[in-house]
N, C-alpha and C positions, 0 to 999 in steps of 0.2 A: 580589568575585569569589572568594572561599574556596568549593571546592565545583564551580567551573563550569570542567571542562577545559577548554574550547576557547578560553580564554582567558589568555593569559603574565600573569606579574606586572605588566606594566605596564598589563594591560587590553587588550593587542591579542589579534586573533584569531588563533589558529593551530592547525594541525592536529596533534591529539594523538600522541605517540609512543607505538607500541602493541610495539615491538619487544622490549622486556622482559615482556611478558606470556605466557604460556603459550596455546597452541592446545588449544580446546576446542571440543566439539560445540555449536553454537550453534542456536537455533530462535527464530523471532519469528512471531504471529499478528497480525494487523490485519484490522479491517473499517472498514465505511462503509455506505453508502445513498445511492440519487438517488430522490429523491419526486418524482413525476409525477401527473398525471391519471389518472384511471381509463382514459380512452379513448386517452392515448397508450402505457399499458401493455399494452393490447389489442394494439399493433404488435409489442410483446417477445414476447408470448404466442401470439400467432398466425403470427410470422414475417412479417409485411406492413411490415417497414420498408423503405425504397426502398433504402436503402445494403446492405442485408444482413441477416445473423443478428447481430443485436445482441450477445446475450452469449457468442458464439464470437469475435468482433472484439475484444470488450472484454476477454476472457481474455488472448488472445494479446498486446494491448497491456499489459494490466498485467504478464505474463510479462517483456517486452522492457523495461518501465517500472525493475522491479526490478534487470535487469542493468544499466541506465544510470544508477543512483542517483548514484554517483560523480562521473557527467558532470552532474548536475544539482542536486544540494547540493554545495557549495563546500568542506565539511570533512571530507565522508565519505569513507573510504578504498573504494578500488576492491577487491572481494572475491569472490572465487572461489565463485560460489553453487552448492553440490550441488541443490537442489530449489527449484522456485518452482513453486506451484500454488496455483490462483484457482478458488473457487467463486461463481457469481453465480446467482440465482435470484429471478425475479419475485415479489413478495409483494403480494396486492392488499389487504392491510391497510394498508401503508404509506399510500398506494399507492405502488410503484416498484419499483426493482431493488436488492437486497442484495447485497454482496462480501465476500466474506472472501479472505484470501491467508495462505497459509503460506510462509516463506523457512528455509532450513536452510543453514548451511554448518559449516566447521571451520577456527577462524582465534585471529587474537587481538581481535577486535572484532567486535560482534554485528550482527544483520541487522536492526535495528528499524527503520530508516530503508527499506531494502529493501523489508519489507512495507508499510509506509506508501506509500510510491512505488506500491508495485503497484495498493494499492486505490485510489489517486488516479489516477494514468493509466488505470484500469479505467473509474473512476465519469467523467472525463472524457471515454472514449470512447463511455460509454453517451450521455453529453449530446451528443456530436458527430452520433452515431449518428441521436439523434432531434429534435432542434434546429429541423428544417423542419416537426415537428410542433409542439413546444412550446419557447418558449423561456425559461418560467417555471420550469423543472424547478430543483430545490434539491439541491446534493451535499451532504452532512449526517453527521454523526455519526462522521466517519473518526477510528480512534483505537488506539493498542496495546492487544490484548486480553492476551497474554500473549508474555512473553520468557524463555529459559532459556539456561542457559551462563555461562559467564566467573566472574570473580569475584564481582560481583553475585547470581548464583545466579537464582534463579527470581522472576518477577513475574507476577501474575495479578489484570486490572482488575477490580473489583467489576462484576457482571451487574445 
């Protein structure tokens, strides 16, 4: 279990004690996508989804998801997020909706999980908003793109 901070010496899961860490500015960016048929994407681009504005509702859901990450992921610390921003756009080449979330805080632990949760909840909301039209949509490629701050410094995923 060496190197896995969420396990104690016996191998039991536990919440990491971050009280001795310095408070630093921390940022994380995550991305993901929802693939769908071109005919389904038309409902997004033309605003004809029966439940309303797909991108606007998914954006709000992603923000709410980031703020509730500690309620959803058992070993995450509740964090005072200072920024949650989501960009969602229709991509005809996918075809589908691409999602990017940026989360910031000043604290003792990073916001990677909050950014990933924001993308995931936004993607689930896109699915929910369009499932009456297409049940075979695929939520895909959710990943951490960048994180900075804290002892481990900056990470950038290869593009």
